mmCIF file of the N, C-alpha and C atoms, coordinates in Angstrom:
data_MODEL
# 
_entry.id   MODEL 
# 
loop_
_atom_site.group_PDB 
_atom_site.id 
_atom_site.type_symbol 
_atom_site.label_atom_id 
_atom_site.label_alt_id 
_atom_site.label_comp_id 
_atom_site.label_asym_id 
_atom_site.label_entity_id 
_atom_site.label_seq_id 
_atom_site.pdbx_PDB_ins_code 
_atom_site.Cartn_x 
_atom_site.Cartn_y 
_atom_site.Cartn_z 
_atom_site.occupancy 
_atom_site.B_iso_or_equiv 
_atom_site.pdbx_formal_charge 
_atom_site.auth_seq_id 
_atom_site.auth_comp_id 
_atom_site.auth_asym_id 
_atom_site.auth_atom_id 
_atom_site.pdbx_PDB_model_num 
ATOM 1   N N  . MET A 1 1  ? -55.967 38.737 -35.094 1.00 0.00 ? 1  MET A N  1 
ATOM 2   C CA . MET A 1 1  ? -56.539 39.865 -35.842 1.00 0.00 ? 1  MET A CA 1 
ATOM 3   C C  . MET A 1 1  ? -57.429 39.319 -36.942 1.00 0.00 ? 1  MET A C  1 
ATOM 4   N N  . HIS A 1 2  ? -58.531 40.012 -37.158 1.00 0.00 ? 2  HIS A N  1 
ATOM 5   C CA . HIS A 1 2  ? -59.470 39.674 -38.220 1.00 0.00 ? 2  HIS A CA 1 
ATOM 6   C C  . HIS A 1 2  ? -59.806 40.925 -38.974 1.00 0.00 ? 2  HIS A C  1 
ATOM 7   N N  . ILE A 1 3  ? -59.827 40.846 -40.263 1.00 0.00 ? 3  ILE A N  1 
ATOM 8   C CA . ILE A 1 3  ? -60.253 41.959 -41.100 1.00 0.00 ? 3  ILE A CA 1 
ATOM 9   C C  . ILE A 1 3  ? -61.552 41.619 -41.794 1.00 0.00 ? 3  ILE A C  1 
ATOM 10  N N  . SER A 1 4  ? -62.592 42.367 -41.611 1.00 0.00 ? 4  SER A N  1 
ATOM 11  C CA . SER A 1 4  ? -63.927 42.032 -42.141 1.00 0.00 ? 4  SER A CA 1 
ATOM 12  C C  . SER A 1 4  ? -63.921 42.054 -43.692 1.00 0.00 ? 4  SER A C  1 
ATOM 13  N N  . ARG A 1 5  ? -64.909 41.399 -44.262 1.00 0.00 ? 5  ARG A N  1 
ATOM 14  C CA . ARG A 1 5  ? -65.051 41.405 -45.687 1.00 0.00 ? 5  ARG A CA 1 
ATOM 15  C C  . ARG A 1 5  ? -65.223 42.855 -46.144 1.00 0.00 ? 5  ARG A C  1 
ATOM 16  N N  . GLY A 1 6  ? -64.493 43.249 -47.101 1.00 0.00 ? 6  GLY A N  1 
ATOM 17  C CA . GLY A 1 6  ? -64.504 44.641 -47.557 1.00 0.00 ? 6  GLY A CA 1 
ATOM 18  C C  . GLY A 1 6  ? -63.490 45.501 -46.818 1.00 0.00 ? 6  GLY A C  1 
ATOM 19  N N  . GLY A 1 7  ? -62.880 44.952 -45.787 1.00 0.00 ? 7  GLY A N  1 
ATOM 20  C CA . GLY A 1 7  ? -61.815 45.662 -45.063 1.00 0.00 ? 7  GLY A CA 1 
ATOM 21  C C  . GLY A 1 7  ? -62.199 46.886 -44.270 1.00 0.00 ? 7  GLY A C  1 
ATOM 22  N N  . GLN A 1 8  ? -63.465 47.000 -43.866 1.00 0.00 ? 8  GLN A N  1 
ATOM 23  C CA . GLN A 1 8  ? -63.939 48.166 -43.153 1.00 0.00 ? 8  GLN A CA 1 
ATOM 24  C C  . GLN A 1 8  ? -63.693 48.090 -41.622 1.00 0.00 ? 8  GLN A C  1 
ATOM 25  N N  . THR A 1 9  ? -63.590 46.867 -41.078 1.00 0.00 ? 9  THR A N  1 
ATOM 26  C CA . THR A 1 9  ? -63.399 46.728 -39.614 1.00 0.00 ? 9  THR A CA 1 
ATOM 27  C C  . THR A 1 9  ? -62.283 45.776 -39.392 1.00 0.00 ? 9  THR A C  1 
ATOM 28  N N  . VAL A 1 10 ? -61.411 46.144 -38.485 1.00 0.00 ? 10 VAL A N  1 
ATOM 29  C CA . VAL A 1 10 ? -60.304 45.299 -38.000 1.00 0.00 ? 10 VAL A CA 1 
ATOM 30  C C  . VAL A 1 10 ? -60.618 44.961 -36.535 1.00 0.00 ? 10 VAL A C  1 
ATOM 31  N N  . ARG A 1 11 ? -60.596 43.685 -36.197 1.00 0.00 ? 11 ARG A N  1 
ATOM 32  C CA . ARG A 1 11 ? -60.840 43.217 -34.815 1.00 0.00 ? 11 ARG A CA 1 
ATOM 33  C C  . ARG A 1 11 ? -59.546 42.666 -34.262 1.00 0.00 ? 11 ARG A C  1 
ATOM 34  N N  . ILE A 1 12 ? -59.188 43.182 -33.099 1.00 0.00 ? 12 ILE A N  1 
ATOM 35  C CA . ILE A 1 12 ? -57.995 42.725 -32.360 1.00 0.00 ? 12 ILE A CA 1 
ATOM 36  C C  . ILE A 1 12 ? -58.440 41.853 -31.199 1.00 0.00 ? 12 ILE A C  1 
ATOM 37  N N  . TYR A 1 13 ? -57.751 40.698 -31.032 1.00 0.00 ? 13 TYR A N  1 
ATOM 38  C CA . TYR A 1 13 ? -58.062 39.753 -29.956 1.00 0.00 ? 13 TYR A CA 1 
ATOM 39  C C  . TYR A 1 13 ? -57.013 39.774 -28.899 1.00 0.00 ? 13 TYR A C  1 
ATOM 40  N N  . ASP A 1 14 ? -57.394 39.442 -27.642 1.00 0.00 ? 14 ASP A N  1 
ATOM 41  C CA . ASP A 1 14 ? -56.394 39.348 -26.579 1.00 0.00 ? 14 ASP A CA 1 
ATOM 42  C C  . ASP A 1 14 ? -55.759 37.995 -26.568 1.00 0.00 ? 14 ASP A C  1 
ATOM 43  N N  . GLY A 1 15 ? -54.862 37.749 -25.633 1.00 0.00 ? 15 GLY A N  1 
ATOM 44  C CA . GLY A 1 15 ? -54.125 36.500 -25.580 1.00 0.00 ? 15 GLY A CA 1 
ATOM 45  C C  . GLY A 1 15 ? -54.954 35.268 -25.362 1.00 0.00 ? 15 GLY A C  1 
ATOM 46  N N  . ASN A 1 16 ? -56.250 35.442 -24.926 1.00 0.00 ? 16 ASN A N  1 
ATOM 47  C CA . ASN A 1 16 ? -57.148 34.302 -24.704 1.00 0.00 ? 16 ASN A CA 1 
ATOM 48  C C  . ASN A 1 16 ? -58.075 34.079 -25.864 1.00 0.00 ? 16 ASN A C  1 
ATOM 49  N N  . GLY A 1 17 ? -57.912 34.878 -26.920 1.00 0.00 ? 17 GLY A N  1 
ATOM 50  C CA . GLY A 1 17 ? -58.785 34.727 -28.103 1.00 0.00 ? 17 GLY A CA 1 
ATOM 51  C C  . GLY A 1 17 ? -60.088 35.474 -28.034 1.00 0.00 ? 17 GLY A C  1 
ATOM 52  N N  . ASN A 1 18 ? -60.242 36.316 -27.032 1.00 0.00 ? 18 ASN A N  1 
ATOM 53  C CA . ASN A 1 18 ? -61.466 37.128 -26.887 1.00 0.00 ? 18 ASN A CA 1 
ATOM 54  C C  . ASN A 1 18 ? -61.275 38.456 -27.625 1.00 0.00 ? 18 ASN A C  1 
ATOM 55  N N  . ALA A 1 19 ? -62.358 38.934 -28.239 1.00 0.00 ? 19 ALA A N  1 
ATOM 56  C CA . ALA A 1 19 ? -62.324 40.260 -28.887 1.00 0.00 ? 19 ALA A CA 1 
ATOM 57  C C  . ALA A 1 19 ? -61.897 41.306 -27.886 1.00 0.00 ? 19 ALA A C  1 
ATOM 58  N N  . TRP A 1 20 ? -60.940 42.188 -28.264 1.00 0.00 ? 20 TRP A N  1 
ATOM 59  C CA . TRP A 1 20 ? -60.433 43.197 -27.352 1.00 0.00 ? 20 TRP A CA 1 
ATOM 60  C C  . TRP A 1 20 ? -60.924 44.570 -27.829 1.00 0.00 ? 20 TRP A C  1 
ATOM 61  N N  . TYR A 1 21 ? -60.720 44.873 -29.135 1.00 0.00 ? 21 TYR A N  1 
ATOM 62  C CA . TYR A 1 21 ? -61.283 46.130 -29.643 1.00 0.00 ? 21 TYR A CA 1 
ATOM 63  C C  . TYR A 1 21 ? -61.383 45.978 -31.179 1.00 0.00 ? 21 TYR A C  1 
ATOM 64  N N  . ASP A 1 22 ? -62.325 46.783 -31.747 1.00 0.00 ? 22 ASP A N  1 
ATOM 65  C CA . ASP A 1 22 ? -62.492 46.919 -33.202 1.00 0.00 ? 22 ASP A CA 1 
ATOM 66  C C  . ASP A 1 22 ? -62.066 48.290 -33.632 1.00 0.00 ? 22 ASP A C  1 
ATOM 67  N N  . ILE A 1 23 ? -61.514 48.372 -34.806 1.00 0.00 ? 23 ILE A N  1 
ATOM 68  C CA . ILE A 1 23 ? -61.215 49.645 -35.418 1.00 0.00 ? 23 ILE A CA 1 
ATOM 69  C C  . ILE A 1 23 ? -62.046 49.674 -36.746 1.00 0.00 ? 23 ILE A C  1 
ATOM 70  N N  . ASP A 1 24 ? -62.890 50.669 -36.851 1.00 0.00 ? 24 ASP A N  1 
ATOM 71  C CA . ASP A 1 24 ? -63.722 50.872 -38.040 1.00 0.00 ? 24 ASP A CA 1 
ATOM 72  C C  . ASP A 1 24 ? -63.041 51.932 -38.875 1.00 0.00 ? 24 ASP A C  1 
ATOM 73  N N  . ILE A 1 25 ? -62.557 51.486 -40.022 1.00 0.00 ? 25 ILE A N  1 
ATOM 74  C CA . ILE A 1 25 ? -61.718 52.323 -40.890 1.00 0.00 ? 25 ILE A CA 1 
ATOM 75  C C  . ILE A 1 25 ? -62.596 53.284 -41.656 1.00 0.00 ? 25 ILE A C  1 
ATOM 76  N N  . PRO A 1 26 ? -62.183 54.551 -41.756 1.00 0.00 ? 26 PRO A N  1 
ATOM 77  C CA . PRO A 1 26 ? -62.988 55.497 -42.493 1.00 0.00 ? 26 PRO A CA 1 
ATOM 78  C C  . PRO A 1 26 ? -63.181 55.045 -43.917 1.00 0.00 ? 26 PRO A C  1 
ATOM 79  N N  . GLY A 1 27 ? -64.424 55.324 -44.393 1.00 0.00 ? 27 GLY A N  1 
ATOM 80  C CA . GLY A 1 27 ? -64.807 54.943 -45.721 1.00 0.00 ? 27 GLY A CA 1 
ATOM 81  C C  . GLY A 1 27 ? -66.281 55.150 -45.888 1.00 0.00 ? 27 GLY A C  1 
ATOM 82  N N  . ASP A 1 28 ? -66.938 54.319 -46.717 1.00 0.00 ? 28 ASP A N  1 
ATOM 83  C CA . ASP A 1 28 ? -68.348 54.435 -46.983 1.00 0.00 ? 28 ASP A CA 1 
ATOM 84  C C  . ASP A 1 28 ? -69.199 54.252 -45.741 1.00 0.00 ? 28 ASP A C  1 
ATOM 85  N N  . HIS A 1 29 ? -68.888 53.337 -44.884 1.00 0.00 ? 29 HIS A N  1 
ATOM 86  C CA . HIS A 1 29 ? -69.710 53.026 -43.662 1.00 0.00 ? 29 HIS A CA 1 
ATOM 87  C C  . HIS A 1 29 ? -69.364 53.863 -42.469 1.00 0.00 ? 29 HIS A C  1 
ATOM 88  N N  . TYR A 1 30 ? -68.115 54.270 -42.372 1.00 0.00 ? 30 TYR A N  1 
ATOM 89  C CA . TYR A 1 30 ? -67.640 54.977 -41.175 1.00 0.00 ? 30 TYR A CA 1 
ATOM 90  C C  . TYR A 1 30 ? -66.860 56.206 -41.658 1.00 0.00 ? 30 TYR A C  1 
ATOM 91  N N  . VAL A 1 31 ? -67.561 57.300 -41.814 1.00 0.00 ? 31 VAL A N  1 
ATOM 92  C CA . VAL A 1 31 ? -66.976 58.499 -42.409 1.00 0.00 ? 31 VAL A CA 1 
ATOM 93  C C  . VAL A 1 31 ? -65.789 59.022 -41.603 1.00 0.00 ? 31 VAL A C  1 
ATOM 94  N N  . ALA A 1 32 ? -65.949 59.149 -40.286 1.00 0.00 ? 32 ALA A N  1 
ATOM 95  C CA . ALA A 1 32 ? -64.864 59.735 -39.480 1.00 0.00 ? 32 ALA A CA 1 
ATOM 96  C C  . ALA A 1 32 ? -63.884 58.724 -38.934 1.00 0.00 ? 32 ALA A C  1 
ATOM 97  N N  . GLY A 1 33 ? -64.196 57.437 -38.906 1.00 0.00 ? 33 GLY A N  1 
ATOM 98  C CA . GLY A 1 33 ? -63.347 56.428 -38.317 1.00 0.00 ? 33 GLY A CA 1 
ATOM 99  C C  . GLY A 1 33 ? -63.615 56.412 -36.789 1.00 0.00 ? 33 GLY A C  1 
ATOM 100 N N  . GLU A 1 34 ? -63.678 55.206 -36.223 1.00 0.00 ? 34 GLU A N  1 
ATOM 101 C CA . GLU A 1 34 ? -63.987 55.063 -34.872 1.00 0.00 ? 34 GLU A CA 1 
ATOM 102 C C  . GLU A 1 34 ? -63.436 53.726 -34.345 1.00 0.00 ? 34 GLU A C  1 
ATOM 103 N N  . TYR A 1 35 ? -63.472 53.544 -33.034 1.00 0.00 ? 35 TYR A N  1 
ATOM 104 C CA . TYR A 1 35 ? -63.091 52.272 -32.459 1.00 0.00 ? 35 TYR A CA 1 
ATOM 105 C C  . TYR A 1 35 ? -64.099 51.882 -31.354 1.00 0.00 ? 35 TYR A C  1 
ATOM 106 N N  . HIS A 1 36 ? -64.102 50.623 -31.058 1.00 0.00 ? 36 HIS A N  1 
ATOM 107 C CA . HIS A 1 36 ? -65.029 50.090 -30.044 1.00 0.00 ? 36 HIS A CA 1 
ATOM 108 C C  . HIS A 1 36 ? -64.240 49.140 -29.140 1.00 0.00 ? 36 HIS A C  1 
ATOM 109 N N  . MET A 1 37 ? -64.319 49.305 -27.826 1.00 0.00 ? 37 MET A N  1 
ATOM 110 C CA . MET A 1 37 ? -63.749 48.373 -26.912 1.00 0.00 ? 37 MET A CA 1 
ATOM 111 C C  . MET A 1 37 ? -64.783 47.233 -26.599 1.00 0.00 ? 37 MET A C  1 
ATOM 112 N N  . TRP A 1 38 ? -64.283 46.042 -26.359 1.00 0.00 ? 38 TRP A N  1 
ATOM 113 C CA . TRP A 1 38 ? -65.140 44.929 -25.990 1.00 0.00 ? 38 TRP A CA 1 
ATOM 114 C C  . TRP A 1 38 ? -65.017 44.699 -24.488 1.00 0.00 ? 38 TRP A C  1 
ATOM 115 N N  . GLU A 1 39 ? -66.176 44.386 -23.836 1.00 0.00 ? 39 GLU A N  1 
ATOM 116 C CA . GLU A 1 39 ? -66.144 44.040 -22.444 1.00 0.00 ? 39 GLU A CA 1 
ATOM 117 C C  . GLU A 1 39 ? -67.116 42.900 -22.193 1.00 0.00 ? 39 GLU A C  1 
ATOM 118 N N  . ASN A 1 40 ? -66.638 41.785 -21.689 1.00 0.00 ? 40 ASN A N  1 
ATOM 119 C CA . ASN A 1 40 ? -67.459 40.608 -21.370 1.00 0.00 ? 40 ASN A CA 1 
ATOM 120 C C  . ASN A 1 40 ? -68.268 40.164 -22.642 1.00 0.00 ? 40 ASN A C  1 
ATOM 121 N N  . GLY A 1 41 ? -67.611 40.174 -23.794 1.00 0.00 ? 41 GLY A N  1 
ATOM 122 C CA . GLY A 1 41 ? -68.236 39.693 -25.016 1.00 0.00 ? 41 GLY A CA 1 
ATOM 123 C C  . GLY A 1 41 ? -69.207 40.653 -25.668 1.00 0.00 ? 41 GLY A C  1 
ATOM 124 N N  . VAL A 1 42 ? -69.295 41.913 -25.176 1.00 0.00 ? 42 VAL A N  1 
ATOM 125 C CA . VAL A 1 42 ? -70.217 42.903 -25.720 1.00 0.00 ? 42 VAL A CA 1 
ATOM 126 C C  . VAL A 1 42 ? -69.379 44.044 -26.329 1.00 0.00 ? 42 VAL A C  1 
ATOM 127 N N  . ARG A 1 43 ? -69.703 44.396 -27.578 1.00 0.00 ? 43 ARG A N  1 
ATOM 128 C CA . ARG A 1 43 ? -69.027 45.480 -28.266 1.00 0.00 ? 43 ARG A CA 1 
ATOM 129 C C  . ARG A 1 43 ? -69.562 46.814 -27.699 1.00 0.00 ? 43 ARG A C  1 
ATOM 130 N N  . GLY A 1 44 ? -68.648 47.655 -27.292 1.00 0.00 ? 44 GLY A N  1 
ATOM 131 C CA . GLY A 1 44 ? -69.019 48.957 -26.696 1.00 0.00 ? 44 GLY A CA 1 
ATOM 132 C C  . GLY A 1 44 ? -69.373 49.990 -27.707 1.00 0.00 ? 44 GLY A C  1 
ATOM 133 N N  . LEU A 1 45 ? -69.760 51.162 -27.209 1.00 0.00 ? 45 LEU A N  1 
ATOM 134 C CA . LEU A 1 45 ? -70.210 52.276 -28.030 1.00 0.00 ? 45 LEU A CA 1 
ATOM 135 C C  . LEU A 1 45 ? -69.034 52.785 -28.865 1.00 0.00 ? 45 LEU A C  1 
ATOM 136 N N  . ALA A 1 46 ? -69.342 53.447 -29.996 1.00 0.00 ? 46 ALA A N  1 
ATOM 137 C CA . ALA A 1 46 ? -68.305 54.013 -30.856 1.00 0.00 ? 46 ALA A CA 1 
ATOM 138 C C  . ALA A 1 46 ? -67.587 55.179 -30.230 1.00 0.00 ? 46 ALA A C  1 
ATOM 139 N N  . ILE A 1 47 ? -66.275 55.191 -30.361 1.00 0.00 ? 47 ILE A N  1 
ATOM 140 C CA . ILE A 1 47 ? -65.396 56.300 -29.934 1.00 0.00 ? 47 ILE A CA 1 
ATOM 141 C C  . ILE A 1 47 ? -64.698 56.820 -31.163 1.00 0.00 ? 47 ILE A C  1 
ATOM 142 N N  . SER A 1 48 ? -64.929 58.074 -31.491 1.00 0.00 ? 48 SER A N  1 
ATOM 143 C CA . SER A 1 48 ? -64.327 58.653 -32.720 1.00 0.00 ? 48 SER A CA 1 
ATOM 144 C C  . SER A 1 48 ? -62.816 58.870 -32.523 1.00 0.00 ? 48 SER A C  1 
ATOM 145 N N  . PHE A 1 49 ? -62.145 58.798 -33.645 1.00 0.00 ? 49 PHE A N  1 
ATOM 146 C CA . PHE A 1 49 ? -60.663 59.120 -33.624 1.00 0.00 ? 49 PHE A CA 1 
ATOM 147 C C  . PHE A 1 49 ? -60.454 60.579 -33.433 1.00 0.00 ? 49 PHE A C  1 
# 
């Protein structure tokens, strides 16, 4: 797990160390809160909570 500087995004990794999904915490940058799934090293579109 990695928490971005400022604590706005949490990234969760799978057992192989690849990004699995991001959680964008509600705040200044992400008003509603959202998450993104990763596929083949590419961050997917935002999905609102």
